[in-house]
N, C-alpha and C positions, 0 to 999 in steps of 0.2 A: 632460851626456852629451859630448865632445869629437867635432867632426866630422871624420871624415878628409878631407881633398881630393885628390883626383889630380889628377897632371898632364894634361891634355890634349895630345895634339901634332895639329901641324898639317899641310897640304898641304908649307910651306918645310920639314918637317923630311926629308919625302920625299925633296924636290928637294936638300936637302944629303947625302944620302945618297952613300959613295962608287960608282965604277962597278962594277957585276957586284953589289954588297949588295941581295939582295933583301926586300921588305919590304911588307906592306898596312896602309894607315891606314884604320880602320872606327870609327866613331863616335868618335874622337878617339884611339884605341886603336894602338898597333903591333903589329902579328905579322910576327917573322922568316920568312922564310921559306929551309928549304933549298936547294941546288940540284936540279933535277931527278934522277931515277937514269936510267940506261940506257934500263931497261926499258920505265919512262915514255916517254922520247924517242922511240924506236922505235915504240911504239903510236902516238903523237901523229902522229910520221911516216907510219904506215900509213894512218891516219884521215883526215890531212891530204888524200893521194891521193886517196883515195875520193871525199871530199866535193867534192873541187874537178873530178876525173872526171863526177860528178854533175849539178854546175853545169854544166858545160861541155857535157854532152849534151841538156841542158835549155836550151840558147842562155842561161843563166842570167848577170846583171851582178854577181853577189854577188863579194865576193874573200872569201880566207881567209889569215889571219895565224898559223902556226904557233907564230911564237914570242912568250917573254912580252912582252904589248904594254900600256902603261901605259891605264889607263880609269878616267873619273873620272864618279862619279853627282854632280848635284847636286840638294839638297831642295828 
């Protein structure tokens, strides 16, 4: 039986993507992401305001980032 070998992507591939191209790297696989729709952006904006207001009203020190933000988890 032939064993199929899948190419695994690395973080270097993510860094080589053109500006504005959105993708996620999960366990060596690339998942291309469509840009968010207008409704999504409107809801995210409204939710962001509510979260920031809640944090500020409780003298919290958290920061909220509503835009896409690169997050890297290491195992």
